[in-house]
N, C-alpha and C positions, 0 to 999 in steps of 0.2 A: 861359893855361890855363882851359879850360871846366868845370864841374861841373852835374850834374843831381840836384835832389832830389827824389824821389817823394814827396809828402805831400798825396796826394788820398784816403787810405783813411780810413775812420771808425774804427776801434779797436774795435770791439764787442765783443772778448774783454777788454779793458781798461777796458770802462765801468765797473765797479765801482769801479775806481782813480781814474780820469778825469772822470767823470761823460760831460756832454755834449760835450767837446770833443774835437777832432784828437789822436790819438796824439803826434805831434810835438811836442804842446804841453805834454807832461809835464815838471813840474820836477825837476829833479836838481841839488843842491848850488848853489842858487840862481839857476839858470839854465835855460831851456826846453833841449829837445832839439836843436829845429831851430837856436836861436840858437847853442849851441854849434856845431854843425855848418856854420853860415855863419863863424862867429868862427875856427874852426880853419882852414876853406879859404881866407877871407882872409888871416891870418897864413902861410899857406903860398903867397901871391901868387896864388891864383886869383883871376882878377879878372872872369870872367864866369859867375854863379852863376844858374841857372834853377832856378825851384821849381816844380814840378806841383801846382795845388790841387786840391780838389774840395769833400768835405764842409767846410762850414764856413769857408770861404776867407778872409772877411774877418778872422776871428780870427788866419790866419796872416799874413794882410796888416798886420794891426795890431800884429804882434810884430816884423815883419820891417824893416817899413818900404821904403824905398825902395833897401835894400842889394842886394837880385836884382832879377830879373827874372821874371815872374809868365804861366805860362800855367794856364787853367783847365780841367780837365774835369767838365764838367756829369753825366756818368754815374758 
């Protein structure tokens, strides 16, 4: 099974909470939102996970490493 996670947004409405990080990197209960999504998908035997990155994509890559495939949206 495959999954696509859209994580290219800035999250400007949440900037007072998260600063200058992508919104998918918000911490909740000791784990980032995107880290939780990937963990849950993998626990459900989703083996092909693609993440669409954009804003500060390197931070997302640093968080997830090689657990997923990446596609970058420069816009």
